[in-house]
N, C-alpha and C positions, 0 to 999 in steps of 0.2 A: 802749214808747210814750214819746215825748218829752213833757216837762212843758210847761205853757203858757209858763213863763218861758224854757225852752230854745227854743221856737218863736219867741218874740218876739226873742230874741238872734240866732237864725239869720237871721231875716228882716232884722234891722237890719244885720248884717254883709254880707249879700248884696245889700243895696240895693233890696229889694222893698217894696211898700206894706204897711202894717199890715193885718191881716185884718179887724179890727173884729168886731162881734157877728154880723153876717149876711154871708155870702160872696156878696153880690149884685154883679153886674157885674164880677166878677174876670176879667181878661184871661186867655187860654188859657195864656200863658207862666207866669204866677203860679200858676194852678190846677194846672199840671203839677208845680210845685215843692211845693205843698201836698200833692199826692198822694204824692210821694216822701217827704215828712216823715212821713206816716201809714203808709207801707208799707215801711219799711226792714227789711232782714234784721237778725237779732239782732246779728251781728258788725258790720254796717254802723252800727247804732245805737251800739254800743260804741265804734267808731272815731270817731264824731262826738262823743259825749258824754264819752268817757274813762272810762266805767264798767268795772270789772273783770268778767271773764266766765270761765266754765268750759264745756267742751264734752264731752258724752258721746256717743260714736259707737257705733251698733249695727252690728255687722259681719257677722252671719250670719242665716240664716232664723229666724223666730220661730214658736213653737208654743204653742198654748193651754195655759195653766197655768204657764208660765215666770213668774218674777218678777224685777224689777229694783228695787233699793233704793238710794236716795240719802241720804247724811247730810251736812248742811251745817254747817260750822263757821266762824263769823265770826272775823276776826282778833283774837287776844287774848281770845276768848270760849270758851264751852262748846258742844260739839256739840249740834245740835238733835235733835229726835225724828226717827228714821229715817222716810223717806217711801218707801213701797212701792207699786209698781204691778204688778198681775198681768195677764199677757197673756190676752186673751179670744179666743174663736172668731172674733169679728168682726174682730179684728186679723189673725188668721192667714189669713182669707179675703179680706182687703182687697186692692185693686189693688196697693198697696205696703205689705206688712205691717210692714216696719221703720218706714216713715214714720208709720203708724197708731200704733205703739207710742211713737215719739218724741213725737208730738202729745199722746197721752194722758198720757205721763209729764210733759210740760210743764204740762198742766192740773193734775196732782196736785201738782207742786212749787209752782205759783203759789197753789193753793187752800190749801196748808199754811201760808201767811202767816208765813214765817220770815225775811222781809226780802229774799227772793230771788224773782225771777220768771223764767219760762222760756218758750222757744218751740221748736217742733219744725220741722225742715226736711229737705229732700233736695237733693242736687246736681241742678242743672238742666243740660240740658233734661230734663224729666220724660218718660220714654219709656213704651212699652206694657208690660204686665205681663211680656211675654216678654224684654224688655231693660230690667231695672230699674237704677236708679243703684247704684253699688257699695255704698253704705251711707247710712243716714239718721242724723241727730244731733239731740240736744236741747241747746240753748244756754241756760245760766243766767247771769243778770246781776244786779247789785246796786249800790246807791249806794255801798257801802263794801266793802273787801277781804274775801274769804271763800275757803274751799277746800271741796272736796267729796271724799267717798269713795263708791265704787260697788261693790255686790255683786250677784250674779245667781244664779239657780237654774235647773235644767232644761236646762243647756247653752247658755243665752243668752250671747252674747259682747258685752260692752259695755266699751269702752276710754275712758279719760279722755284727751282730746287736748290740752286746755288746762285749767289748774287755777288759778283766781285770777289770771288773766293780764291785765295792763294793756296795752291796744293802743297802737300807734304812731298819731300822732306823740307825742313826749314832750318837754317843755321843762323844763330845770333852772335854778334860780337860788338865790342866797343871800339870805335875808331880813335884817332889821335886826339880828338876833342872830347873824349869820354861820352860820346853820343851812341846810343844803342842803334845798331844797323842790322838789317835782316837780309839774308840771301835765300831765295826760294828756288827749288828745283834741283834735280840731280846734276844737270850739266853746269849751271852756275856755281854750285857748291864745289864741284870738281875743279872748276877754273879758279875759284877763290883759294882753295887749299893748295893747288899747284903753285899759284903765284906766291903764296906765303912761304913755300919752300925756298924760292929764289931770294926771298927777303931775309933769310936767316943765315947765321953762321954757327959753327960748332961752339963758339964761346959767346953766344948771344947774351947780352945783358938786358933784362926787362925790369920795368918798374914793379915794385912789390910793396904796397903800403903796409902789409903785415910783417915785413922784415924788420927785425930789431937788431940786425948785425951792425958791425963797424962800418959797413959800406953806406949807411945812412939811407935805407930804403931801396937799395939796389942789391939784387942777388944774381949770381951767375948761373945760367942754365946750360950746363954742358951738353945735355941731351935734347936741346930745343930742336935742332935740325932733324934728329931722328924721330922725334915725336910728330913733327909736322909731316914728315915723309910717311909715317905710319897712318896718320889721319887721312892723308890724300889717298893712300892705297886702299884704305877701308871704303872711302867714298867711291873710288873707281870700281871696287868689287861689288858694291851695291848697284851701280849703274850697269855693270856687266850682267848681274842677275836679272835686271829689268829686261834685258835683251836675250836672255837665255844663256848666260855665262859666255860672253864673247871676249872677256878680258885676256890680255897677253900676260 
C-alpha cells in the first residue's frame, strides 16, 4: 500500500489535482488513476516505490497438513522468528489451492509484524479450476533490504524466485563525499531529479577533474538547469507510461 506522501508525490509528478480530504467531484480520468494507486500488484508497487522484495512461488498441488515456514533477515541484522503457515482443508478444496495458501501465508507474514508485509497472487487470467495457473506466489516487500529463507514439509514445493531484489529502474550518482549512491524505483527517481532542479542555477559551476582550463578544475555549465529539467521530465514521462500516459 502506498503511503500518503507517496500518493502526493505521484500525483504531483503526473500533473493531476490534489485529492483533498473528500474525493467529491473527481473527474473519471483522475478517479481511474486513484484506483490504480490503491490496487497495484506487489511487484508493480515495488517498481514504483523502489522497495526491495522477495518472491516465494508455490509450484505443486497442496495438501491439508503441509507447512511452509518463512524466516526474514534484515540486512545486517538477526533473523526474525520463523513464520509458519499450515495448509488447511479449506486451502486444499479451494478453487485455486495454491492461491489460497499464498494469500494465507501473506496474511501470516504481515501479522508477524517483522517490518515486512506480503501479498499473495496468481498469474492472470484466472481460469476455471480445470485449467489453473501454473503456480501462485507470495511477494514480500519492506522499506529496507532483507532476505528470506523458506522451508516446507509434507512434499509442498516452494521456490524463492527473488530474494531481497531491488527493482528497475535504478539511478546511480556520487554524493558530496564521492560515495556511490543508488536510487531505486520510478517515484524516488522522479523525486531525486526534481530536487536536483531546485539545487541548480543557470550558471552552475561543477567540479571537473578533466578540466585543464585556467579555472583550475572548474568549468561553467550554462545549460545545467536545462539538462536537469530535461532528465526530470524524461523520468516523469516514464512513470506516466507506467500508468498509461497520465502525465500533464
